[in-house]
C-alpha positions in Angstrom: -39.0 -16.6 -31.9 -36.5 -13.8 -31.0 -35.7 -13.3 -34.7 -39.4 -13.1 -35.6 -40.0 -10.5 -32.9 -37.0 -8.5 -34.2 -38.4 -8.7 -37.8 -41.8 -7.6 -36.7 -40.3 -4.6 -34.9 -38.3 -3.6 -37.9 -41.3 -4.1 -40.3 -43.3 -1.8 -37.9 -40.5 0.8 -38.1 -40.5 0.6 -41.9 -44.3 1.1 -42.0 -44.0 4.1 -39.7 -41.2 5.7 -41.8 -43.0 5.3 -45.1 -46.3 6.5 -43.6 -44.6 9.7 -42.3 -43.2 10.3 -45.8 -46.6 9.7 -47.5 -48.3 12.0 -44.9 -45.9 14.8 -45.7 -46.5 14.5 -49.4 -50.3 14.4 -48.9 -50.1 17.6 -46.9 -48.2 19.3 -49.8 -44.9 19.3 -48.0 -41.6 18.3 -49.4 -40.7 15.1 -47.5 -37.4 14.9 -45.7 -35.3 12.2 -44.1 -33.1 12.9 -41.1 -30.0 10.6 -40.8 -27.8 10.7 -37.8 -24.0 10.9 -38.4 -21.6 8.8 -36.5 -17.8 8.6 -36.4 -15.3 6.4 -34.5 -12.4 8.9 -34.7 -11.7 12.5 -35.5 -8.6 14.6 -36.1 -8.7 16.6 -32.9 -5.1 17.2 -32.0 -5.9 17.7 -28.4 -8.0 14.5 -28.3 -10.7 16.4 -26.4 -13.5 14.6 -28.3 -16.3 12.0 -27.7 -15.5 9.7 -30.6 -15.3 6.7 -28.3 -19.0 7.1 -27.4 -21.7 5.6 -29.5 -23.8 8.8 -29.6 -24.6 10.5 -32.9 -22.2 13.3 -33.9 -24.8 15.5 -35.7 -27.3 14.7 -38.5 -27.9 15.1 -42.2 -31.3 16.1 -43.6 -32.1 14.8 -47.0 -34.8 16.7 -49.0 -36.2 16.4 -52.5 -35.2 20.0 -53.2 -31.7 19.0 -53.9 -31.0 16.6 -56.8 -28.3 14.6 -55.1 -30.6 14.2 -52.1 -33.5 13.2 -54.2 -31.5 10.4 -55.8 -30.2 9.2 -52.4 -33.8 9.1 -51.1 -34.9 7.2 -54.2 -32.2 4.6 -53.7 -32.9 4.4 -50.0 -36.6 3.6 -50.6 -35.9 1.1 -53.3 -33.5 -0.8 -51.0 -36.0 -0.4 -48.2 -38.6 -2.2 -50.3 -36.2 -5.1 -50.9 -35.3 -5.3 -47.2 -39.0 -5.3 -46.3 -39.6 -8.3 -48.5 -36.6 -10.1 -47.1 -38.0 -9.7 -43.6 -41.5 -10.6 -44.5 -40.4 -13.8 -46.3 -37.7 -14.6 -43.7 -35.1 -14.8 -46.5 -31.6 -13.5 -46.8 -29.8 -11.6 -49.6 -26.4 -10.2 -50.1 -25.5 -6.6 -50.9 -24.5 -7.8 -54.3 -28.0 -9.4 -54.8 -29.6 -6.1 -54.0 -27.4 -4.2 -56.4 -28.4 -6.4 -59.3 -32.1 -5.9 -58.7 -31.8 -2.3 -60.0 -28.3 -2.0 -61.5 -29.2 0.8 -63.9 -30.5 2.9 -61.0 -27.9 2.0 -58.4 -25.0 2.5 -60.9 -22.4 1.0 -58.5 -22.2 -1.1 -55.4 -21.1 1.7 -53.1 -24.5 3.4 -53.7 -26.3 0.3 -52.3 -23.8 0.0 -49.4 -24.5 3.6 -48.3 -28.3 3.1 -48.6 -28.0 0.0 -46.3 -26.0 2.0 -43.8 -28.6 4.8 -43.9 -31.4 2.2 -43.3 -29.6 0.8 -40.3 -29.2 4.2 -38.8 -32.9 5.1 -39.5 -34.2 1.8 -38.0 -31.6 1.7 -35.3 -30.4 -1.8 -36.0 -27.4 -3.7 -37.4 -27.1 -4.9 -40.9 -27.7 -8.6 -40.1 -31.0 -7.6 -38.6 -32.1 -6.6 -42.1 -31.3 -10.1 -43.4 -28.6 -8.6 -45.6 -25.6 -10.9 -45.4 -21.9 -10.8 -46.6 -20.3 -12.9 -49.3 -16.9 -14.4 -48.9 -16.6 -14.8 -45.2 -13.4 -15.3 -43.2 -11.8 -18.6 -42.1 -11.2 -20.2 -38.7 -9.2 -23.1 -37.5 -7.8 -24.4 -34.2 -9.0 -25.5 -30.8 -12.7 -24.7 -31.1 -16.1 -26.3 -31.3 -19.5 -24.6 -31.7 -23.0 -25.1 -33.1 -24.6 -22.9 -35.8 -28.2 -23.5 -36.7 -27.9 -27.1 -35.5 -24.7 -27.8 -37.5 -21.7 -28.8 -35.5 -18.3 -27.2 -36.3 -15.6 -29.4 -34.7 -12.3 -27.6 -35.4 -10.7 -29.4 -32.5 -10.8 -32.8 -34.2 -8.5 -31.4 -36.8 -7.0 -28.1 -35.8 -5.3 -27.5 -39.1 -8.6 -27.7 -41.2 -10.1 -24.4 -42.3 -13.8 -23.7 -41.6 -15.7 -20.9 -43.1 -17.0 -18.5 -40.5 -20.8 -18.7 -40.3 -22.9 -16.0 -41.9 -25.6 -16.1 -39.2 -23.4 -15.4 -36.2 -26.5 -14.8 -34.0 -27.2 -18.5 -34.3 -23.8 -19.6 -33.0 -24.0 -21.3 -29.6 -22.4 -23.9 -27.4 -18.9 -22.6 -27.9 -16.2 -24.8 -26.4 -12.5 -24.2 -26.5 -9.3 -25.2 -24.8 -7.2 -22.6 -26.6 -4.7 -20.3 -24.9 -5.3 -17.4 -27.2 -6.8 -16.2 -30.5 -4.6 -15.1 -33.4 -5.9 -12.9 -36.3 -3.9 -12.9 -39.4 -4.5 -10.4 -42.2 -4.6 -12.7 -45.2 -5.4 -16.2 -46.4 -1.8 -16.9 -47.6 -0.4 -16.5 -44.0 -3.4 -18.5 -42.7 -2.5 -21.4 -45.0 1.2 -21.1 -44.1 0.3 -21.6 -40.4 -2.1 -24.5 -41.4 0.7 -26.2 -43.3 3.1 -25.8 -40.4 0.4 -27.3 -38.0 0.7 -24.1 -35.9 -2.5 -24.7 -34.0 -1.4 -28.2 -33.0 1.9 -26.9 -31.5 0.5 -23.7 -29.9 -3.1 -24.7 -28.9 -4.7 -21.6 -30.2 -7.5 -20.4 -32.6 -6.5 -18.7 -35.8 -8.9 -16.4 -37.8 -8.4 -14.5 -41.0 -10.8 -12.0 -42.7 -8.9 -12.5 -46.0 -7.9 -8.8 -46.0 -10.4 -6.2 -44.8 -12.7 -8.3 -42.6 -16.3 -8.8 -43.4 -19.0 -8.2 -40.8 -19.6 -11.9 -39.8 -15.8 -12.3 -39.2 -15.7 -9.3 -36.9 -18.9 -10.3 -35.1 -17.7 -13.9 -34.7 -14.4 -12.7 -33.3 -16.2 -10.4 -30.8 -18.4 -13.3 -29.8 -15.4 -15.6 -29.2 -13.6 -13.0 -27.1 -16.8 -12.4 -25.0 -17.5 -16.0 -24.4 -14.0 -17.4 -24.0 -12.2 -14.4 -22.4 -9.0 -15.2 -24.3 -6.3 -12.7 -25.3 -6.5 -11.9 -29.0 -3.5 -10.9 -31.1 -3.4 -9.5 -34.6 -0.7 -10.1 -37.3 -0.8 -7.8 -40.3 1.6 -6.6 -43.1 3.9 -3.8 -42.2 2.2 -1.3 -44.5 -0.6 1.3 -44.2 -3.2 -1.1 -45.4 -2.2 -3.7 -42.8 -2.4 -1.1 -40.1 -5.8 0.0 -41.3 -7.0 -3.6 -41.0 -5.6 -3.9 -37.5 -7.5 -0.7 -36.4 -10.7 -2.0 -38.1 -10.7 -5.0 -35.8 -9.9 -3.0 -32.7 -11.7 0.3 -33.2 -14.2 -0.4 -36.0 -14.5 1.3 -39.4 -15.7 4.8 -40.2 -18.2 3.5 -42.8 -20.0 1.5 -40.1 -19.2 3.7 -37.1 -22.9 3.6 -36.2 -22.5 -0.1 -35.4 -19.0 0.1 -33.8 -20.4 -1.0 -30.4 -21.1 -4.5 -31.6 -18.2 -4.8 -34.1 -15.1 -3.4 -32.5 -12.9 -5.7 -30.3 -11.0 -3.5 -27.9 -9.1 -6.5 -26.6 -7.1 -6.8 -29.9 -3.4 -6.5 -29.4 -0.9 -5.8 -32.2 1.5 -8.7 -32.6 3.3 -7.3 -35.7 4.7 -6.9 -38.1 6.3 -3.7 -36.7 8.4 -1.3 -38.8 11.1 -1.9 -36.2 11.0 -5.7 -37.0 13.0 -5.5 -40.2 16.2 -4.6 -38.3 15.4 -6.7 -35.3 14.9 -9.8 -37.5 17.6 -9.0 -40.0 15.4 -8.8 -43.1 17.6 -8.1 -46.2 17.1 -5.0 -48.2 15.4 -6.9 -51.1 12.5 -7.8 -48.8 11.7 -4.1 -48.3 9.6 -2.0 -50.6 9.6 1.8 -50.7 6.4 3.6 -49.5 4.6 5.0 -52.5 3.2 8.6 -52.5 -0.3 7.1 -51.7 1.2 5.0 -48.8 2.7 8.2 -47.3 -0.5 10.2 -47.8 -2.5 7.3 -46.2 -0.1 7.0 -43.3 -0.1 10.7 -42.6 -3.9 10.7 -42.6 -4.0 7.7 -40.2 -1.6 9.5 -37.8 -4.3 12.1 -37.2 -6.8 9.6 -35.8 -7.6 10.6 -32.2 -7.7 7.1 -30.8 -4.0 6.6 -31.6 -3.2 9.5 -29.4 -5.7 8.7 -26.7 -5.6 4.9 -26.5 -2.5 3.4 -28.2 0.2 6.1 -28.5 2.9 3.4 -28.9 1.1 2.2 -32.1 1.3 5.8 -33.3 5.1 5.8 -32.7 5.5 2.6 -34.9 3.4 4.3 -37.6 5.7 7.3 -37.5 8.7 5.1 -37.7 7.3 3.5 -40.9 6.9 7.0 -42.4 10.4 7.9 -41.2 12.1 4.8 -42.6 10.0 5.1 -45.9 9.7 1.3 -46.3 7.2 -1.4 -45.9 7.2 -5.2 -46.0 4.8 -8.2 -46.0 4.5 -10.8 -43.3 5.8 -13.4 -45.8 9.1 -11.6 -45.9 10.2 -13.6 -42.7 10.3 -16.7 -44.9 13.7 -15.3 -46.2 15.2 -17.1 -43.2 13.3 -20.4 -43.4 9.8 -21.3 -44.7 8.6 -22.0 -41.2 10.3 -19.0 -39.5 7.0 -17.2 -39.0 5.3 -20.1 -37.2 8.3 -21.5 -35.4 10.1 -18.4 -34.3 8.5 -15.1 -35.0 5.0 -15.6 -33.6 6.1 -17.7 -30.6 8.7 -15.1 -29.7 6.0 -12.4 -29.7 3.3 -14.1 -27.7 4.9 -14.1 -24.2 6.0 -10.5 -24.6 2.9 -9.0 -26.1 0.9 -9.0 -22.9 3.1 -6.2 -21.6 3.5 -4.3 -24.8 2.4 -0.7 -24.3 -1.0 -0.1 -26.0 -2.1 -3.7 -25.4 -4.6 -3.6 -22.6 -5.4 -7.3 -22.0 -4.7 -8.5 -18.4 -4.3 -12.2 -17.9 
């Protein structure tokens, strides 16, 4: 019933939007579309900004008088027609499905992605409200049970079995857990390492991976678990600029979807590792380290300018500066140089008791 009401409200907004465009054309005016602009960080060196708020930071006006704007409006309306049909028929489609409905017009996936974001801003909704879903969701295992659309997910009965995170997170209910904490790992290979080592059995936790940059259902599911279970949540990523970017995507949200940061970010996320200071602390040999590329350095320097690192987690910023200073990076799997199970038996357990008092980590037990 709630979903039907939401769909009806969105369909009404779509009708009003298209009606206003038709009215402008009928009156001999050049139609325009005003899209609010959002951001979840800036490069204000004094950190005197309002990026943490969910308010718009200006707007962009698209008109038919500019060719690039005309194309963007064309794409937006084509995608809007597809979304309207999905809502009317109560069906779901992926961003990739939408791309292949007009591949010659859309030219590349990013064009569709931007149109979907524009529509969400115009209709003041989240992407899942449009019945547009992600493909290739994350994985979860550990001490957890829940229902999704009547289907029972019983991870507790076998804590080392991986379950795909549900696409329709809004239908997840009856969450039950006896876990002590939630652990996010950047990639599937580390997730499988922990599964093989029966990490959840030994540590009574929930482990989640987004398989790299996390998709929307993974981020929404993580936020739901934290809200319902009130558990501390730790994140383990590669010691490189991409790993750090993934970490900040979980905690602060992404710039691309800054308009929806309020329902996607998980401010409780604490950085477990791997830290640039870890390669000396854990005696990683030189052959485990890789030099930062020119692109790595450029990316790191750009990330250092993000205002939230100065305002909220300055100690994270110090670690990032250390990475740049040392000029090296390494993967989580590098700890296997000691023993295959070093990560699950020594590294992570040694971090968990200490991480609650790590500067920049704000969870209070």
